[in-house]
C-alpha positions as CSV (number, residue, x, y, z in Angstrom):
1,X,7.5,28.8,-24.0
2,X,9.5,27.7,-20.9
3,X,11.0,24.7,-22.8
4,X,11.9,27.0,-25.7
5,X,13.7,29.5,-23.4
6,X,15.5,26.6,-21.7
7,X,16.6,25.1,-25.0
8,X,17.9,28.4,-26.3
9,X,19.8,29.0,-23.0
10,X,21.4,25.5,-23.2
11,X,22.4,26.2,-26.8
12,X,24.1,29.4,-25.8
13,X,21.7,31.5,-27.8
14,X,19.8,34.7,-26.8
15,X,16.7,33.8,-24.8
16,X,15.8,37.1,-23.0
17,X,12.5,37.6,-24.8
18,X,11.3,34.0,-24.2
19,X,12.5,34.0,-20.5
20,X,10.8,37.3,-19.8
21,X,7.6,36.2,-21.5
22,X,7.6,33.0,-19.3
23,X,8.2,35.1,-16.2
24,X,5.3,37.4,-17.1
25,X,2.9,34.6,-17.9
26,X,3.7,32.5,-14.9
27,X,3.3,35.5,-12.6
28,X,-0.1,36.4,-14.0
29,X,-1.3,32.8,-13.9
30,X,-0.2,32.4,-10.3
31,X,-1.9,35.6,-9.2
32,X,-5.1,34.9,-11.1
33,X,-5.2,31.3,-9.7
34,X,-4.6,32.4,-6.1
35,X,-7.2,35.2,-6.5
36,X,-9.8,32.7,-7.7
37,X,-9.0,30.3,-4.8
38,X,-9.6,33.1,-2.3
39,X,-12.9,34.1,-4.0
40,X,-14.0,30.5,-4.1
41,X,-13.5,30.2,-0.3
42,X,-15.5,33.4,0.3
43,X,-14.6,35.1,3.6
44,X,-12.7,32.0,4.7
45,X,-10.3,32.9,2.0
46,X,-8.8,35.4,4.4
47,X,-8.4,32.9,7.2
48,X,-4.9,31.6,7.8
49,X,-6.2,28.1,8.6
50,X,-7.1,27.6,4.9
51,X,-3.7,28.8,3.6
52,X,-5.1,30.3,0.4
53,X,-4.5,33.8,1.7
54,X,-0.9,32.9,1.9
55,X,-1.0,31.9,-1.8
56,X,-2.5,35.2,-2.8
57,X,0.0,37.2,-0.7
58,X,3.0,35.4,-2.1
59,X,1.7,35.4,-5.7
60,X,2.2,39.2,-5.7
61,X,6.0,38.8,-5.3
62,X,6.8,37.5,-8.8
63,X,4.7,40.4,-10.3
64,X,7.2,42.8,-8.7
65,X,10.6,41.1,-8.6
66,X,13.0,40.6,-10.1
67,X,11.3,43.2,-12.4
68,X,7.8,44.4,-12.5
69,X,5.2,43.2,-15.1
70,X,5.4,46.6,-16.8
71,X,9.1,46.4,-17.3
72,X,8.7,42.9,-18.6
73,X,6.2,44.1,-21.2
74,X,8.4,47.0,-22.2
75,X,11.4,44.6,-22.7
76,X,9.3,42.3,-24.9
77,X,8.0,45.3,-26.8
78,X,11.5,46.6,-27.6
79,X,13.2,43.3,-28.3
80,X,10.4,41.3,-30.1
81,X,8.3,44.0,-31.6
82,X,10.9,46.6,-32.3
83,X,9.0,49.4,-30.5
84,X,10.9,52.4,-29.1
85,X,11.8,52.7,-25.4
86,X,9.0,54.2,-23.4
87,X,11.5,56.3,-21.5
88,X,13.3,57.6,-24.6
89,X,12.1,61.2,-24.9
90,X,12.3,62.6,-28.4
91,X,12.3,66.2,-29.6
92,X,10.3,65.3,-32.7
93,X,6.9,66.9,-32.0
94,X,5.3,64.2,-34.2
95,X,6.5,61.5,-31.8
96,X,3.8,60.5,-29.3
97,X,4.3,61.4,-25.6
98,X,6.1,58.9,-23.3
99,X,2.8,57.9,-21.6
100,X,1.1,57.3,-25.0
101,X,4.0,55.2,-26.2
102,X,3.9,53.1,-23.1
103,X,0.1,52.5,-23.4
104,X,0.3,51.6,-27.0
105,X,3.3,49.3,-26.5
106,X,1.7,47.5,-23.5
107,X,-1.5,47.0,-25.4
108,X,0.3,45.4,-28.3
109,X,2.4,43.2,-26.1
110,X,-0.6,42.2,-24.0
111,X,-2.4,41.2,-27.2
112,X,0.5,39.0,-28.1
113,X,0.7,37.3,-24.7
114,X,-2.9,37.2,-23.6
115,X,-4.0,34.3,-25.7
116,X,-1.3,31.9,-24.3
117,X,-2.1,33.0,-20.8
118,X,-5.8,32.4,-21.2
119,X,-5.1,29.0,-22.7
120,X,-2.9,28.2,-19.7
121,X,-5.7,29.2,-17.3
122,X,-8.2,27.1,-19.1
123,X,-5.9,24.1,-18.9
124,X,-5.4,24.7,-15.2
125,X,-9.2,24.7,-14.7
126,X,-9.9,21.6,-16.9
127,X,-10.1,18.3,-15.0
128,X,-7.5,15.9,-16.3
129,X,-8.2,12.3,-17.2
130,X,-6.2,11.0,-14.2
131,X,-8.5,12.1,-11.4
132,X,-7.3,12.5,-7.9
133,X,-8.9,10.6,-5.1
134,X,-12.3,11.8,-4.2
135,X,-11.8,12.1,-0.4
136,X,-15.3,13.0,0.7
137,X,-16.3,15.7,3.1
138,X,-15.2,15.5,6.7
139,X,-17.7,17.1,9.1
140,X,-17.7,17.6,12.9
141,X,-20.1,15.1,14.5
142,X,-19.5,15.9,18.2
143,X,-17.5,18.2,20.4
144,X,-16.0,16.9,23.7
145,X,-17.2,18.9,26.7
146,X,-14.7,21.4,28.3
147,X,-11.9,19.7,30.2
148,X,-12.1,16.5,28.1
149,X,-9.5,15.7,25.5
150,X,-7.9,13.0,23.3
151,X,-10.8,10.8,22.3
152,X,-9.7,7.3,21.4
153,X,-11.9,4.2,21.4
154,X,-15.5,4.5,20.0
155,X,-18.5,2.2,19.7
156,X,-22.3,2.3,19.3
157,X,-25.0,0.7,21.3
158,X,-28.3,-0.8,20.0
159,X,-30.1,2.5,20.3
160,X,-27.5,4.3,18.2
161,X,-25.8,6.1,21.2
162,X,-22.1,6.7,20.9
163,X,-19.6,5.7,23.6
164,X,-16.1,7.2,23.5
165,X,-13.1,6.4,25.8
166,X,-10.3,9.0,26.2
167,X,-6.6,9.0,26.6
168,X,-6.8,11.8,29.2
169,X,-3.1,12.7,29.2
170,X,-4.2,16.2,30.2
171,X,-5.4,15.1,33.6
172,X,-3.5,14.2,36.8
173,X,-1.9,10.7,36.9
174,X,-4.3,9.6,39.7
175,X,-7.4,10.4,37.7
176,X,-9.9,7.7,36.7
177,X,-10.5,7.0,33.1
178,X,-13.3,8.9,31.2
179,X,-16.2,7.5,29.2
180,X,-18.2,10.0,27.2
181,X,-21.7,9.2,25.9
182,X,-23.4,11.0,22.9
183,X,-26.8,10.6,21.4
184,X,-27.2,9.5,17.7
185,X,-27.0,13.1,16.6
186,X,-23.8,13.9,18.5
187,X,-25.3,15.7,21.5
188,X,-23.4,15.0,24.7
189,X,-25.5,13.1,27.2
190,X,-23.2,12.3,30.1
191,X,-19.6,12.0,31.2
192,X,-18.8,8.8,33.2
193,X,-15.8,8.2,35.4
194,X,-14.5,4.6,35.0
195,X,-13.8,3.7,38.6
196,X,-10.6,1.8,39.3
197,X,-9.1,2.4,35.9
198,X,-6.2,4.5,34.8
199,X,-6.8,7.6,32.7
200,X,-5.3,6.0,29.6
201,X,-8.2,4.1,28.0
202,X,-8.0,2.8,24.4
203,X,-10.4,0.5,22.6
204,X,-14.0,0.0,23.7
205,X,-16.8,-2.3,22.5
206,X,-19.9,-4.2,23.6
207,X,-19.6,-7.9,23.9
208,X,-21.9,-9.3,21.1
209,X,-23.3,-12.0,23.3
210,X,-23.3,-10.8,26.9
211,X,-23.8,-7.1,26.1
212,X,-21.0,-6.1,28.6
213,X,-19.1,-2.9,27.8
214,X,-15.4,-3.9,27.6
215,X,-12.8,-1.2,27.8
216,X,-9.0,-1.6,27.3
217,X,-7.0,0.0,30.1
218,X,-3.6,0.6,28.4
219,X,-1.7,1.6,31.5
220,X,-2.7,-1.3,33.7
221,X,-2.7,-3.8,30.8
222,X,-6.2,-5.1,31.7
223,X,-9.6,-5.3,30.0
224,X,-12.3,-3.9,32.2
225,X,-16.1,-4.6,32.2
226,X,-17.7,-1.2,32.8
227,X,-21.2,-0.2,33.7
228,X,-21.9,2.5,31.1
229,X,-24.1,4.5,33.5
230,X,-22.4,4.4,36.8
231,X,-18.8,3.7,35.7
232,X,-18.4,0.8,38.1
233,X,-15.8,-1.6,36.7
234,X,-14.4,-5.1,37.3
235,X,-11.5,-6.8,35.7
236,X,-12.6,-8.9,32.7
237,X,-9.2,-10.0,31.4
238,X,-5.6,-10.0,32.5
239,X,-2.4,-11.0,30.6
240,X,1.2,-11.8,31.5
241,X,4.6,-10.6,30.2
242,X,7.0,-7.7,30.5
243,X,5.3,-4.3,29.9
244,X,2.3,-5.6,27.9
245,X,0.5,-2.9,25.9
246,X,-3.1,-4.0,25.3
247,X,-4.7,-2.0,22.6
248,X,-7.5,-3.4,20.3
249,X,-10.6,-5.6,20.9
250,X,-12.2,-8.2,18.7
251,X,-14.7,-11.1,19.0
252,X,-15.5,-14.3,17.2
253,X,-18.9,-16.0,16.8
254,X,-18.4,-18.1,19.9
255,X,-18.0,-15.0,22.0
256,X,-14.3,-15.4,22.6
257,X,-12.4,-12.1,23.0
258,X,-9.2,-11.2,21.2
259,X,-6.9,-8.4,22.3
260,X,-3.8,-7.1,20.6
261,X,-0.6,-6.5,22.6
262,X,1.2,-3.6,20.9
263,X,4.4,-4.0,22.8
264,X,5.0,-7.8,23.0
265,X,3.7,-8.7,19.5
266,X,0.9,-11.0,20.8
267,X,-2.8,-11.6,20.1
268,X,-4.3,-12.6,23.4
269,X,-7.5,-14.7,23.6
270,X,-10.0,-15.4,26.4
271,X,-13.4,-17.0,26.6
272,X,-16.7,-15.1,26.8
273,X,-16.6,-14.9,30.6
274,X,-13.1,-13.5,30.7
275,X,-10.2,-14.5,32.9
276,X,-6.4,-14.7,32.2
277,X,-5.7,-14.5,28.5
278,X,-3.7,-17.0,26.6
279,X,-1.3,-16.2,23.7
280,X,-3.3,-17.1,20.6
281,X,-0.6,-15.8,18.2
282,X,2.9,-14.5,18.9
283,X,5.0,-13.1,16.1
284,X,7.8,-10.5,15.5
285,X,5.6,-9.2,12.7
286,X,3.3,-7.8,15.4
287,X,6.0,-6.0,17.3
288,X,7.0,-2.3,16.7
289,X,10.3,-2.1,14.9
290,X,10.0,1.5,13.5
291,X,9.4,4.4,15.9
292,X,7.5,6.5,16.8
293,X,5.0,5.7,18.0
294,X,6.0,2.5,19.8
295,X,2.8,0.7,18.9
296,X,2.9,-2.6,17.1
297,X,-0.2,-4.7,16.8
298,X,-2.9,-2.2,17.2
299,X,-6.2,-3.6,16.0
300,X,-7.6,-6.6,14.2
301,X,-10.6,-8.1,12.6
302,X,-11.7,-11.4,11.0
303,X,-12.9,-11.5,7.5
304,X,-16.5,-12.6,6.9
305,X,-15.7,-16.2,6.2
306,X,-13.5,-16.5,9.3
307,X,-10.6,-17.7,7.2
308,X,-8.2,-15.0,8.1
309,X,-7.5,-12.3,10.7
310,X,-6.0,-9.0,9.6
311,X,-3.9,-7.0,12.1
312,X,-2.7,-3.4,11.8
313,X,0.9,-2.7,12.9
314,X,1.1,1.0,13.5
315,X,4.9,1.5,13.9
316,X,5.7,-0.7,10.9
317,X,3.0,0.7,8.5
318,X,1.9,-2.9,7.7
319,X,-1.2,-5.1,7.7
320,X,-0.4,-8.6,8.9
321,X,-2.6,-11.5,7.8
322,X,-3.1,-14.6,10.0
323,X,-4.6,-17.6,8.2
324,X,-7.4,-19.3,10.3
325,X,-8.8,-22.8,9.9
326,X,-11.5,-25.0,11.4
327,X,-14.5,-24.2,13.6
328,X,-12.2,-23.4,16.5
329,X,-10.3,-20.8,14.4
330,X,-6.8,-22.3,14.7
331,X,-4.2,-19.7,13.7
332,X,-1.6,-20.3,11.0
333,X,1.7,-18.5,10.4
334,X,1.4,-14.7,10.2
335,X,2.6,-13.0,7.1
336,X,2.8,-9.4,5.9
337,X,-0.3,-8.8,3.7
338,X,0.7,-5.4,2.5
339,X,3.3,-2.8,3.3
340,X,3.4,1.0,3.6
341,X,-0.2,1.4,4.6
342,X,-0.7,5.1,4.8
343,X,1.0,6.5,7.8
344,X,0.3,4.8,11.1
345,X,-2.4,2.2,10.4
346,X,-4.6,2.1,13.6
347,X,-8.2,1.0,13.9
348,X,-9.1,-1.8,11.4
349,X,-12.6,-2.9,10.4
350,X,-13.9,-5.2,7.7
351,X,-17.1,-4.4,5.9
352,X,-19.8,-6.7,4.4
353,X,-17.7,-7.0,1.2
354,X,-14.5,-7.9,3.1
355,X,-13.0,-4.6,2.2
356,X,-10.5,-3.6,4.9
357,X,-11.0,-0.1,6.4
358,X,-8.1,1.4,8.2
359,X,-7.7,4.7,10.2
360,X,-4.2,6.0,9.5
361,X,-3.2,8.2,12.4
362,X,-0.2,10.0,10.9
363,X,-1.4,10.5,7.3
364,X,-4.8,11.6,8.7
365,X,-7.0,9.6,6.4
366,X,-9.1,6.4,6.2
367,X,-7.8,3.9,3.6
368,X,-9.9,1.1,2.2
369,X,-8.2,-1.9,0.8
370,X,-9.7,-4.7,-1.3
371,X,-9.1,-8.1,0.4
372,X,-7.2,-10.1,-2.3
373,X,-4.1,-8.0,-3.0
374,X,-4.4,-5.2,-0.5
375,X,-4.9,-2.6,-3.3
376,X,-6.1,0.7,-2.1
377,X,-9.5,1.5,-3.5
378,X,-10.4,4.6,-1.4
379,X,-8.7,7.4,0.5
380,X,-11.1,9.3,2.7
381,X,-10.7,12.5,4.6
382,X,-7.7,14.7,5.2
383,X,-6.3,17.3,7.6
384,X,-7.0,21.0,6.9
385,X,-5.4,22.9,9.8
386,X,-6.8,24.3,13.1
387,X,-9.8,26.5,13.0
388,X,-10.2,29.8,14.9
389,X,-11.7,28.0,17.9
390,X,-8.8,25.6,18.2
391,X,-10.5,22.6,16.8
392,X,-9.0,20.4,14.0
393,X,-10.4,20.8,10.5
394,X,-10.9,17.3,9.1
395,X,-8.9,14.5,10.7
396,X,-6.0,14.9,13.2
397,X,-4.5,11.7,14.4
398,X,-7.6,9.6,13.7
399,X,-7.3,6.5,15.9
400,X,-10.6,4.8,15.9
401,X,-13.9,4.7,14.0
402,X,-17.2,3.0,13.9
403,X,-19.8,2.5,11.2
404,X,-23.0,4.5,12.1
405,X,-25.7,4.1,9.5
406,X,-24.5,5.9,6.4
407,X,-21.6,7.6,8.2
408,X,-18.2,6.6,9.6
409,X,-17.6,8.3,13.0
410,X,-13.9,9.0,13.7
411,X,-12.1,10.0,16.9
412,X,-9.4,12.6,16.5
413,X,-6.8,11.8,19.2
414,X,-5.0,15.1,18.5
415,X,-2.1,14.1,20.7
416,X,1.4,15.6,20.7
417,X,3.1,12.2,21.1
418,X,6.6,13.4,21.9
419,X,5.4,15.7,24.6
420,X,3.1,13.1,26.1
421,X,5.8,10.5,26.1
422,X,8.3,12.8,27.9
423,X,5.7,13.5,30.6
424,X,4.3,10.0,31.1
425,X,7.0,7.6,30.0
426,X,7.3,6.2,33.6
427,X,3.6,5.3,33.6
428,X,3.9,3.5,30.3
429,X,7.1,1.6,30.9
430,X,8.7,3.5,28.0
431,X,11.4,5.5,29.7
432,X,14.0,3.9,27.3
433,X,12.5,5.9,24.5
434,X,12.6,9.4,26.1
435,X,16.2,10.1,24.8
436,X,15.2,9.4,21.3
437,X,13.5,11.8,18.9
438,X,9.8,10.9,19.1
439,X,8.4,13.9,17.3
440,X,5.7,13.1,14.7
441,X,4.4,15.2,11.9
442,X,1.1,15.7,13.7
443,X,2.7,16.7,17.0
444,X,3.1,20.5,16.4
445,X,-0.5,20.7,15.1
446,X,-1.9,18.7,18.0
447,X,-0.2,21.0,20.4
448,X,-2.4,23.8,19.1
449,X,-5.7,22.0,19.7
450,X,-7.9,23.5,22.3
451,X,-11.2,21.9,21.3
452,X,-11.4,18.1,20.8
453,X,-13.8,16.5,18.4
454,X,-15.3,13.5,16.8
455,X,-15.6,13.7,13.0
456,X,-17.9,12.0,10.5
457,X,-17.6,11.2,6.8
458,X,-19.9,9.2,4.5
459,X,-19.5,5.5,4.4
460,X,-18.9,5.1,0.7
461,X,-16.1,4.2,-1.7
462,X,-15.9,6.8,-4.5
463,X,-14.5,5.9,-7.8
464,X,-10.8,6.5,-7.5
465,X,-8.0,6.9,-10.1
466,X,-6.8,3.3,-9.8
467,X,-10.1,1.4,-9.9
468,X,-10.3,-1.2,-12.6
469,X,-13.6,-0.8,-14.5
470,X,-13.4,-4.3,-15.9
471,X,-13.2,-5.7,-12.4
472,X,-16.1,-3.6,-11.3
473,X,-18.2,-4.8,-14.2
474,X,-17.3,-8.5,-13.5
475,X,-18.0,-8.2,-9.8
476,X,-20.2,-5.2,-9.0
477,X,-20.5,-6.4,-5.3
478,X,-16.8,-6.2,-4.9
479,X,-16.9,-2.5,-4.0
480,X,-19.2,-0.7,-1.7
481,X,-21.0,2.4,-2.9
């Protein structure tokens, strides 16, 4: 009907009946769809955080303006069916009353229009062949205790307890860093102050051989060895250079430790006992060239055969591949493996099938890429607003994650980057960026967060719209289900 009305208009022919019918049908369909959305959400349908109440509220407008539905029906009745005007009073006593005419006319027009409208609603409710991504269900795993905010690095010990480091930008500059410990069900066990550290802690992990808990101190550009119970710390690794920005941790089978430098574009390496790191790889592909945030090489992981390391560059939205050869893992020349990886690729992990899992901190999702071409095979999670308690619904700036049984546990940094940078640029050596617009799409939402959380989502790769069934049948182990 819409195309017919448009074609008549373009041809300079009368199209009033068709255009009015389209307006009527579209208004009815919009209102009915919005009403069903509210009913599907139950009482949450009235909560502003879910946005469906706005849809219902705004769907009333086209039923009233530019003309009401009743006037639209009357117009179609007069012009298409030749019925008299409902407001044309006649002296002939045999003529029905004005109200009776209106009722009869509307019934006839509704009969004429109801079938197309019902057909439209059925089509709207029918799943199309091109399915959208099945993103899974994001649930809250744990809530940070009052006064704690901006969870970042996350890891798991052998008993299944969860350790989380925070970027405590909400605390005074002289504060120690914070380590939060939760049990396997998400119950808060203790809060540990990391003595001798700054309050800006990033990645965290247990050394696979020594069992030491290593924590990246972003502000001091050091890796610390931390007692997870007392918070006592010692320097495990140092690096050199101008304004280094240490970020992500990784290990090889020999116990060597690798650390990304998000400012200088370096992968640092040190032996199992720590010390001063040496530059394992230096490349402009690991530097941040698009802002904000001013974070280049963020995290990295070796594939299972130890033939390549993959590195996420947050600012550039790229995954960089570094070829590796020999038992000593000699690095080759870095190259961009894939571009435009979500928005802000952050934490990177590789599963048992070599699929690459990436937390995207600006698009609020976890992407999973297959390892040969970098094709996305799953998009998990999303952001759904702020709930009535001030906690994010779904993911909000997901920076890090860890596999935990059948779940993926994800930290929601929920940081207003522009505001934090303006307040703490001197600490971070980023004063040159203050004059630039550093606002991110998550910033205004993050500013509303009062309760900080860790989320969870099932560790599975649903069948998406772009998965090749033939590939799946030839290599069933290629995808994780």
